[in-house]
N, C-alpha and C positions, 0 to 999 in steps of 0.2 A: 755773350762774350765768352773768349773761348776760356773754359774752366782752368786748365794749366797753367795760362797767362794770369787770370786772375787771383790764382792765390800762389806765384812762385813766390819761396822767401829767398832762397839762395844771395842773391843781389845784398841782400838787409844784413844778411851774415858775413857774407865776403865784407859788407864794410867797414864793419866792428875790425874784421884783422886788416884794417889798411894801417899803413906808419903812417900815424898823424902827426907824426913829430916834422916828417919829410912837407906831408902835404902842407903844416900851417908855415912852414919857411920858405915854400913855395910862394903862397900866397902871400906874405908878408912882401917877398923880395921882387915878386913880378905881378901878383894879381891874379896869377892863372896855376892851376895845377893841376897833376893828369893823372888819376888812380887808374893802372893798367887792368883789364881784365876781369871787370867788375859782372857781365853779363856773359854766360855762355854763348856760343854760337845758335842751338837751340833757342834759346830763350828770348835774343834778339829776332830770330824770323817769329818766332811767335806773334812776338809784338808788333814786329814792323806788320804784321799781317793782317792787322786789328785795322791798320787804316781806312780798309776798302767795306767796312762794315758802318752800320748804320746807328748802332746800338752805342750808350754807353759815353758816347758827345753832347757834346752842349751847343759846339757852335762849327762850323768850317770857313776859313778865312784864305781867299785867293790874295794872295801877297800883292799882283800887279795892282788890282782893285785899288791899292791903299798906299800906291808907290814904296811899299816895303821893300820889293824887291822881284822877282818871278818866283813860282813856286807856292806851297799852300802848306796849313797847318790846320790842326783839328784838336780842338780843347777839352778835356776829359773832362764827364758830368759828374758830380756825386752821388750816390758813392763811388769814390775811385775804384780800381782794378786791386785787390789785398794785397795782390805785389809792389806795384805804385805806391800805394799807401803807406806801407810798411818801407819801402823805401826811403820816402819822403820825413815820414818821421824817425828813422834811424840817421840820416843827413844831418837833420835840424838839429839833433842833439849834440853831432860832433861841431856841426860850424857855432853855433849859440854862444860858446866861449871865446871863438874869431871873434864872432861880431862883435861880441861887447868888449874888446879889448880894444878893436877898432874904433868903435863909437868913444872910449876914454880916449884916446889918443887924439880922436877929431875935437874934442870937447863939444860933442852930442850929446844929450840928457839921457835920450831914451836907451834901456836898458832890454835885452829879451830876455823873456824866461826859458824855465828850465826845461818843457816840452812842448812839441809841437801843438800841441791840443790847444794850451793855454795862450800861445800867440796866435792862433786861427782864434780862437774867441774875441782877438783885440781887434783882428781883423773884422770881424763878422760884426762887433757890435757897432764899427766905423761905419758899415755898409760894406765892406769888403767880402763879399760870401759867394762867387763864383771862383770856381776851381779851378785853377791856369796849370797843372801838369799837361803836355801835350806831346799829340806824334805830329813832327814834319816830315812831306815828302817834296824831295826835288827830282825835278828831271833832267835831261840835253838842255844846258842854256840857261838852267833857273839859277838864281841867287840869291844871298840875303842881306840888303843896308846892314851898314854899320847901325847900330841902334843899343837902347838899353830896356829893359822889361820892366817899366816900371805902372803898378793899375792901379795908386790910390796914395792914402797919406802913410801908409804903413810899407814901407818898403825892407826886407830881407835882404841884407849886402852883399849876399853871396848866393849862387843858385849852380845846378849842375845840366850838362848837356850827356848824353850818351850815344855813342853812335851804334845803329843797329844793322847798319850795312857794312860790307867790304869792299875796302879800299883795293881799286885794281881789279876786283871780280865783279862787283854789282854796279863799281860806278869807277870812273876817273874826275879828278879834280874836284871844287866842291872842299877844298881845306879849310878848316876852323879858321878863323881868324880875330884876335882881340888887337882892341888902340889904347894907347896909353897917352894922354896929353898932360902935360908938366905944368904950371905955371911959365909961360914968357918961353917956352922950348918950342921944337915942331913935335909932331906927335911920332910915337914911335909903336910900329907895328909888328907883331911876332903869329908866327901860324905857328900852331899847335898839328903836331899829326899824331893823327889815332888810329888804332885799329878797330875792328868790330871787337864792339862788347868794353872799348875805354870809355871811361869815363872825364869827363873836364870838368872842373870846379875852377868857378871865376869869378871876378866882382862885377856885381852890378852895376854899377854906377861912381863909385869912387872908394879909395883906401888911401890910408894913411903910408908917407914916406918918411923921413927922417933926414934933416937936412941940417944945416949948419944953425939955424935960430930953431931949431925943434920940429915938431911933425908941421907936415902942408899936405893939401888933400891933392892926389891926382886923379882924373875922370877918367874912364873905362867906356868904352864901346865893344861889341862883336857881331861880330857876322858869318859869312859863308861866301867862302868865291865861287866864280863863276863852274857849274859843273859841266866837264866835258863831254863826258855821255853816260847812259844807263840812269840807274836810280839809285838816289840816296834817301834812307828814313834815320830819323834820329825821335829818341826820347827827350824831352824838359822838366825838368823838376824844379821850377819855381816855388819858393815856399810863401811868399802871403799871399795872398788870396785876391779877386779883382774885383771892381766896384761894377756892378748893372752898365 
């Protein structure tokens, strides 16, 4: 694996400088927040180039074979590239307090530990031992159906995707989409505008919303609209691991 990619640390450092108050407010209000410019153009290109390599991945999924859409993705294997592991740990540290507050509001007993290593130990003890960070690749006509990334009993309620390709230059179409389903209401659809290197943080499954009778659960799904032309790569950072 490309040594420069394996050891990049700038995105994790940039994450620490994010305006987390604004991120938390956006997540509470809409279940989605943008972190602009988290990765530099060269970092994006280097990571996207890994997709063609065989080393460092545990599996490749062709989405059309499973009814997931069109396109494909590859899960990284452990040990993760150093930069991906650092970014994952830094992201977890920032999101764990939000996740705990959401669970409290939803009257869910589960609380998340302070460090990602402790949370992964909990996943692994339950048999969720497979790495979940992944690279996704879409070509012309490809898309990702609305879905949730649930891989076992232990699910962290937030995750991140980073757009590695440049809209209008590398591809057209391919907008990141989230839906919100509130009880007894029609679904709300939001298209999230991303530039190359931007990250989107979003609810994996559900979030609390305050109503007239207190907090209630809102269901979320996410996907990618059809690619009109070119090639689109994304880095996905899921914080829980998967069952074999």
